[in-house]
N, C-alpha and C positions, 0 to 999 in steps of 0.2 A: 796589758796588751790589748791595742784596738785592732779589730778587724775591719779592714777596708776593702769594699766589694766594687769591683768594675766589670764592664761587660766582655772584654776580650784579654787573653793571656798576654798578648804583646803590650797593652796598655798597662796591664799589672806589673809586668816586668820593668818597664820604664819608670813607673811611677815608685816601685821598690828601691830604685837607686837613690831617690830624693829623701827617703824617710828612714828613720833611725830604727833602733832595736824595739822600740815600743810599739811597732806596728806590723801586722801581717796582711800582705796585699794578696787577693784572691780574685778569680774571675768566676762570672755567672755563665760564660759563653753564651752571651745574648739573652733573649727572653727566656723566663722560667715558668712563665704561665701564658696560656693562650686560649682562644675559643677551640673546641674540639674540632677535628677534621672531618668526621663522618656524620655530623648533624648540625643543625643551624646553630645551636648554642646560644640563642637569645629568647629569652621568653618574652614575647611581644606584649603578652596580656599583663604581665607585671613590670610595667615601665621599663620594658626592654633590658631587664636584668640579664646581663651576660653570665653565662655558665662556664667559667674559667676552668680549664684543667691544667695539670703539670704534665707536659709531654714526656715520653719514656726516656729521652735523652737527657732531659734536665732532672729527672728524679735523683740520678746518682750524683749530680752536681750539687743539689739542695741537700742530700744526705751528708756530702762531704763539708759543705758549708756550715751544716747544723753542728757538725763535729767540732768545729772550731768554737763555738758559741761558749761552752762551759769554762773554757780557759780565757775568753776574752773579757776585757773590761767594758767593752761596748762595741756597737758596729756602726760604721760610717759607709753610707750609700754613695759612691763617687761616680755614678754613671753620667752619660753625656748630658749636656746642659741644654737639650731641646726637649720637645714633647715625648718623642720616643724614649728618650733616657730618663725623664721623668716617670713614664709609665712602667719602665723596667725597675726603677728604685722602689716604686709603689707595689708591684708584683713581688718583689724580693722580701719586702718588709712583711706581706701576708704570708708568703711561703715559708718564711723563717720564724713565724709566729711573734713577729715585732708588733708594737703598736705603731701603725701607719701615720697616726697623727702627731707622734713625737719622735719617730725615727729620726736620727741625725743624717743630714743630707749635705753635701758640698758639691760645688760646681766650679769649673774653671774652663776657660776657653783655650787653653794651651797647657801642655804637659812640660812644665819646667820647674825648677825647684821652688822659684819665687811664687809662681801662680799655685802650686800645691800648698805651700806653707800659708800664703794668704787665704786660701780656701778653708784650710783647717782652722785658721783663726776666726773664720766667719761662717760657721755653719747655720744652717736653716732647717726648716722642717720641709717635707715633700709638699709641693705646689699641687694642691687638688685641682686647680683649674687647668693646668697644663695636662695632668692626668686625664681629666674629663674631655678635653679637646681631642686627645689621642684616642680615647676610649670611644668618643662619637664617630670619629673617623673610622675606627674599626669596624664598629657595629654597622654603620651605614653601609660600608663596603661589603661586609658579610651578608647584609640583607639583600642587597642588589645582586651580588654574584650569586648567593645560594638560591635566590627565588626566581631571578630572571634567566639564569643558565638553563634549568630545565625546560623553559619555554623555547629557548633555541634548540635543544635536543628534539622536541617535539615537532617543532615547524621547520627545522633546517636539517640538522643531522646531530647524532650523539657526539658527545665530547667537546662541544663548544662552550665557551664561557662569556660571560659579560661583565662589565666593571664599570663602577661609576665614573672613574677618570679615564680607564683605558678605552672605553666605548667612544669617549668624545675625542680623544686623541686619534682614534682610527677615523673618525668622522672628518678630522682635519685633512688627513693624508688622502682619504677617498674624494673629498670636495676639490682639493688641489688637483688630484688627477682628472676629475670630470672637466675643470677648467681647461687643462692641458688637451683634453681629447676634443673639446669643442672649438678650441682655439683655431682660428682660420689665419694662416700666414699672409702677410701683405708685403709685397715686393716695394722696395724703394732704393733710390740711388743717391749717393753723394758724388761730388766732385772736389778732387783734392789736387794739390799741385806741389811739386818739389821746385823750391828756388833756391838761389844763391847769390851772394855779393858779386857784383860785377867782377869778372875776371877769376873767380874763385870756384873751387870744386866742391866745397863742404856744403852740403844742403840742408835746408830745413823744410819741413812740410807744413802746409796750411790748407784749411778747408773753406770751400765756398761757403759764405756766411750771408751773404745779401746781393740783391740784384736790383739796381736803381733804388737803393736806400730802403728797400723792403727786405726785412730779415726773411730767410728761407726757414719754413717749418720742416720738421724731421721727414715727413712723408710727401714733401711738395714735389720732388722729382720721382715720379711714379714708374718710369720704365726706361729702357735703354735708348728709345727714340728721343726723349726729352733730354737724356744726358747727353747723347751725341749732337743735339741741336745746340746745347750750350758749349761743348768742346768745339764746335764748328765756329760759333761765335768769337770764341776766344783764341782761335789759331791765328799766330802771327802778330798778336797784340803786344804792345810794350807795358811793362809792370813797373810801378813805383811804390814806396813805402807811404801810405796815406796818412798813418797815424800810429803813434807808439803810446801805450798807457803803462806806467809802473805803478805798483803799490806794494807796500809791506803787508804780509799776512803772518798772523801767529796761530800756532796750533797748540792746544793744551793736551796733556796726556789723559789717557783712559783712567777711570777710577779704579781703586784695588778691586780685587775679585771678590764676587760673590759666589755661591755655588753655580748659579745659572751661567754667569759669564765665565767662569772657569771652565765649565763643561763645554760652553761655545767655543771658547778660544783654544781649548786643547783638541777640539774636532778641527777647527781651521788650521791650526799650525802644526799639530803633532799626529793628527789623523786618528785620534783616539775616540772610541766610542764612549758614551756617558757613562757606561758601566766600567770600562777600563779606567777612565778619569777617577771615578768615585773610589774604585778598589786601590788605586795608587795613593789617592789623597788620604784615604782611611790609614794606610801603612804609614805614610809620612806623619799624620797626626799621632798615631799611637807610638811612634819612636820619637816623639817630641820635636819633630822638625817644622811643623806648620802648625797654626792654630786650627780651631775646629772647622771643618770643611763643609758643615751644612748650616748656611748662613745666607741672609739676604740683606745684610748690612754692608755699607761701605766705609764705616767707621774705622779709624785706626787709633791704638792707644797712644798717648802722648809720649811714652817711652819708645815706641816702635818708630814715630816720626822723628825723635831725637836721634835715634840710632841710624835712621835712613840718612839724615843729614850729615852724620859723621861718615858714613860709607861713601856718600856722594863727594864729599870734600877730600877724602884721602885718596879715593880711586880717579876721580875725574877733575877734581880742582874746585875752589870756591865759587867760581863763576858760574858753575852748573847748580849750586845748591840755592834754595829759597830763603829769603830773609824771614819769611813767616810761613807757618805751616799752610798746606793747602787742603781744604775740606771739600768733601762732596756730599750731594744730597742723593739720598736712596729714592730710586724711581719704582721699584717693584711694588705691586700691591701687597698689603698685609706684611711689609717688612718689620722687623724686630730691631729697633735701633740699638738696643741694649747690648746686643752682640757685635762682634767685630768681624771685619772683613777678612777673607783667607789671606794670611801673610806668613812669611817665615817667622819662626820663634826667635831666631837670632841671625840678623842680617849679616853679622860678620861671618857667618858661614856661606862663603861665596859657592857658586855653582861647580866652579872648577875642583873644590875640595870635597866634593860629595861622590867620588868615584866608588866608594865601598857600597853605595846604594844600588838597588837592581835598576836596570836600564829605564824602565818606564818611570820609576819614582824619580830618578835623576833628572830626566827630561821635564817632568811636571814640576820639580822643585824649581829648576832654573827658570820655567815660565812664570811661577809665582814670585820668585826673587827679583826678577827683571821688571814685572809688572809693578810690584810695591815700591821698588827703588825710583822707577820713573815717575811715578805719580806724585814725587816730592822733589822733581827736578825742574829746571826753569822751562819755559815755553820753547818750542821751536820757531825761529823766525825765517820767513821766507821772503824773497823778492820774486813776485809774480809780474810777467811781462806779457802784454797783449799786442801783437803787432798786426796791423791791417795792411794788406798787400792788395793793391787796386790797379785796375785798367780801365780807362775811361775812353772807349772807341765808339764808333758809330752804332754799335750794336747795344750800347748801354753801359752803366757803370757796374762793374763786378767786383765785389771785394772778398777777398780771402782772409781768414784769421788764422794766426799762429799763436799757440800759448807756449810760454816757457816759463820755468821756475827754477831758481837757484837757492841753495841754503845760505842764509846769512849767519845764523847760529843755530847749531844742531839741537842744543838743548836736551830734552828727553829722549829724542829719537837715536841718540848715540847709544843708549841702552835697549829701547823698545819701542815698536810701532804695533798698533793694535791690527789683527787680521781683519779681512773683508769677507763678506759672503759672496758678494759678486763684484767684478771689476767692471768700472764704468766705461772702459775702453778708450778713455781719454789720456794719452800719455804726454806728459809735459816735459819737454826736454829742455837742453839749455840752447838758447837762440844767439846767433852772431851779434856783434856789436852794430846796430843799425840806427840810421838817422833818418828823421821825416824828410819826405820828398826824395829820398835817395832811390835812384833807379836800381832795380835787381833783375838777374837773368832768370827766366823760365826754363827749368831742366826737364820737366815733364809733367804733362796733365793727365790725371788719373780718374776715369769714371768707374766707381766701384758699386757693384750690386750687394744689396742687404735685404734681409727678410726680418719682418718683426718677430720677436720671440714670445713664446707662451711663459706663463709664470713658471719659475723653476720648482722642480721637486724639493721636498725638504730634505735637508741633512740633519744630522744630530743637532748641529748648531741652530739652524733656522727653526727646526721643531721646537727646540727647547725654548728658543726665543719668542715663538709664538704661544707656546703654553704659559710662559710667563707674562706676556703681554696681556692674554686673555684672562689672567687670574686664575688658571686651571693648575691645581697641584700646588705644591710648596717645594722648597729646595731638596727635602729628604725624598720626595716622589718622582721627580723628573727620571732619573736613571732607572728605577725599577719599572716605571710605566712604558718606557721604550724597549726595555728587555722583554716585558711581558706581551706587548703586541706582536713582537717577532716569535717569541716562543709558541704563541697561540696559533700562529699561522695566518694572521689577519694582514700582515704587512711583510715585505721582504726588502732587504737591501740589496740593490744593484749598483754597483760602483758607487757605495756609500750614499746612495740616495734612496728615499722611502718609495716604494711601489706598494699599492693595495693588491693584495691577491684576490681571485675570483670570490673566495668565501668570505673575505673581508668585506668586499663591496655588497655581497648578497646580505650578510649580517647588518651591515650599516644601513642599507636601504630598509630592511625589515624593522629596525629599531627606530629609525628617523620616521617611519610612516606609522608605527603603532605606539611608541613611547617617546614623542618629541621632546617631552620635558627632561627625560633622563639623559638625552645626549645634546641638550641645548648648552651652548656654550656659556651664555649669561646665566642659565640657572646654575650650571656647575660653579661657576665663579662665585656666585651668590652664596652657595653652601659653603665654599672655602672661606669667605668672609664670616659666615656664622661661627665656623669653627674657630677663626681668630677671636671672635668675640667671646667664645667660651673660654678660650685660653686667657683672655684679659678679664674674666670673671663678670663680663656684661650680660651674658646669656647663660642659662641652664641647659645641659646637654639634652636631657629627656625630651622637653618640648621641641627642640630643633630635630631631634630623631623623629618624634611622632608626626610633626609637620610635614616631613619628607615621606614617611613610610606609609601613612594611611591612604593618601590619594593614590600612590604608586601601587599599593596592594590591591585596591579596588579596581585600578585600570588593568593590572595583571591578570586577575581573575576573569575579567570581562573578555579580554584579548584571547586568553588561553582557549576559551570556548568558541570565540567567532573566527578567529584567524585560521585559515587553513594552511596545511603544509606547503612549503614552498615547493612550487614544480612549474617548469616551463614547457608548454606544448612544442614538440618538434615536428619535422616533416617524416620522421622515420615511422613506417607502419609497423604494428605488431605482428610479428610471424605467425601468430596464432589467430588472432580474431580481426587483425587488419586495422584497429583503431590507431589514431596517432599517439605515439609513446609520449611520455613526460619526462623530462630531465630533472633528476633529484639528485641531492647530495648525501652520500652515505659516510660512514667512518673511515672507508678506505678510498674516497674519492667519488667522482660523478658516476652515474649509472642511468640507464632507461628503464621505465617501468610502464606497464600497461594501465591506462586509467581505469579499465574495467577489473574490480577487485576479484570477481569471480574467475577471471582468466588468469590474473596474478603473473603474468610473464615479466621477467627482468632480464636485461641483457647489457653488455658493456656499450659505452659510446663508440662512435666510429674511431675515434682518437684512441681510446682504450683497447680496441679490437686490433687496431694496427700495431699497437705497441706489443701485444701479446703475440700477435703472428711474428714480428720481428725476432722477438726473444725465443719463440718456439723454434724458429729457423735456426737461430744461434745455438740451441741447447738440445736438438733433436737426437744427437748421439749420446747424451748423457743417460747413465743408468742409476737405478736406485742403489745407494750404498748399503741397503739392508736386504733386499731380495732380489736385486738384479733386474727388476722390471722397469718399463719405460717411465718417464717422469713428465709431469704437466706443469705448465706455468701456471702459477696461482699469485694473488695479490693479498697480502695482509697490512696491518696498519702501518707497518714500517716499510713498506714497498713490495716489489716482486720476489718470489722465491720458487723453487721447484718442489713439487710435492709428488709423492708415489702414485702412479695411476692405479694401483691397487687398495687405495685408501678406501674404507678404514681397516681393511684386513692388515695392511703394511702401512705404517705412518712415517715412513722415510721421508726426510727433507734435506735439501741443499741449498746452498747460497748461489745465486746466478753470477758467475764471475765474467767480468769484462776481460776477455781473452785478447791479447794482441796479435796472435797468430804465430808467436816465436817461442822456441823452446828455452827453458830455464838454462842460463849458462853456468849455473853451479851444479845442480844435480842431474842436468841433461834428461830428465824424465818428465817432470812437470811444465806447465805452460807458464809463460810470463804474463801476468794479470794486472790490470790497473786496479789500485784500491785507493781509499781515502783514509786519512789518520782520523781517530775519533775525536781528537781535541779540536784542532782548527780545521779539519776536513781538507788538508792539503793532499793533493793527489801523489802516489808514489807508485812504483812497479815491485811486485812481490811475486813469489811462487805459488802456484795453484795447489802445491802439495804442503803448504804451511799448515801446521807447526813442524812437519817433518824436516821441511827445507825451509831455512830462514834468509833465503836471497832477498835482498832489499837494494833499491835503486831509486834516487829521487828522480821526479818527473817534471819536466819543464814543458816547451812547446816543440817537441821534436817531430820532425816528419818520419814517415815509416823509414826512409834510407838512413837517416840520422840514428834512429834507434837500433838498426841492424848494426851501424858502427859501435854504437855505445856499448851493445851487448857482447860484440865480438872482442871489444878492447876491455871488458869487464874483469876486474881482478878483485879477489876479496881482500879487505884491509885486515892487518892482523889487529887482533883485539887487545886492548890495553889489560894488563893483569887486574883482576878485581881486588880492591881493598878489602881487607878482613872487616866484616861486621861487629860492631860492638852493641851489645844489648843495653838500651837505655832503661834505666829504673825510673818509674813514674814516682815522684815524691809529692806531687801536688796537682790541682786541676789544670794549672797553665800549661802542663806539659803534656797534657792529652792530645794526641794527634788528630782527635777528631774535632778541632776547632772549626 
């Protein structure tokens, strides 16, 4: 009996279907060894030797895996085929007391019967170069995070963190915001016109393109006076077709998905965050529906290309299929060409046949399926027409241009077209059948005002695109990085666009000023390239880490002594000594502090004081649930709350409820309050007496009057009878609900 170990229970379950009785497949539930949580865990004096520990949750898993060893003929480590997977295999070997230099390792980029059988027929040993690359990344990130974060605690506020990749990503967002804030809008105008063939009503639109054979620049018409002057010159003029240009244009399909382009396209087309995309892709991979989802290659296996051709011929006709396969060149830095692009493992499984999948997985599978099929379809062919409409009067030669496009052969766009980050605003429609020198009717002249736009804020798609273009991070790091910078409170998403927070801007400025190398885009990219070279066996990991750490540590020690705590002088006088108060950041937000340490006065900011006053007015009638005394508004790490005025004698606390002013329609005693769900933060109405009263109603954008009507018409829906619960007997690690 061979013991096969993978990372996840789902993956174990899928692989078990393809293996016979001679194999037992078990899950490690991810990493089984890691650096300790509460200390550095890296001996910098002994060649940065990591001090790995087995986390508490992994100890039970290791014990269970060891229990299979006596009855096993051998162990096969079948973790993912990237650096992270290689490191997990290496850690498993050590945790299970196997010889890490001889342990049997198999890899596959898809979980199919053919791929698993081929991997079992071609085992190898653990690739220590890949392990070293992952180990170097982990140690570098630990050194930066563990040593730079305390600097931020001292100089800004407690609880902040810094990271080698996350801090550079925040810098991109902050610098884009700075560009936007500094941008000065510039007014400009365009002159457009609606024309029609003589005697016809169907119009086509054209834009003024040149005057007296001189092309108009974008910002040439600067104001309404200039636009009105042109309109005046054109009033009453006769128009004719000056020129018609026709040409054929071909468009090629986009390449198959890499991790980066999958995340970008899922953001554009499905509205998924990078994290949502990777979670859905992980499930699709583990269930055997797609190939490995962490890749920077655009290669397709010959078998996949052949299958794509058959699907295209069967579904769309032979005219849509290619005579020879189309190949793509990988553009991203540090790409590993040995891997495959993200594609379905079986293209015969069409999107419409995946109804059993969870919605997010189904939508993502459809996206991957269409992109894969489209990349092996014929080009799309268009007829592009440019029509110049002119008037030649005493005021000069004015030429308007209309662009039209018709599809001659749809090719790949029958299945899929790539999304865009920004629309160019130029819409090409179908033009009427026109001839040179033919007169046309002017229906309307349109002077249109515009303003130049600042660079757009980053979305998930454009931020990942920027990270990839700069060589910051790798396929496995994009989604975690975007999640981290939001969880740390350095950026926030507003209408799916990244905005830096005040604390994010402050921390970025501090790091850029004092640790320019750590947040330098080119330096971070260079470190990524060195990690790639470690993976290829061209560099050793210890010198790379030392080269990074030693100057960083010297700089950190120096700056810790010389840099003052971040404080901004305000015009607010200290109520005790009259000196101008300083604005500082604390664990619970901004506050004012007297610069005189002997005075030591602290007070809330004006904004904070106004908020507290508003809450005090709302909650002035609340009584302590323990002693019945009055309650005071207080602020903790998670927001405002009510604390007993008799503290510390009485430690009564209460949540501050957002009351609507209406009584609960169910119990008639409590108040209807607005709450937010824990998971997605969706607002809803509940009763202030919860859990004694479980009134619940979804919240939309009701006015006060609409809410009254909803509450008056509220009726409790009858509950469906509960199904009897059956106890699940845990037989193996993969059934552990703590996955």
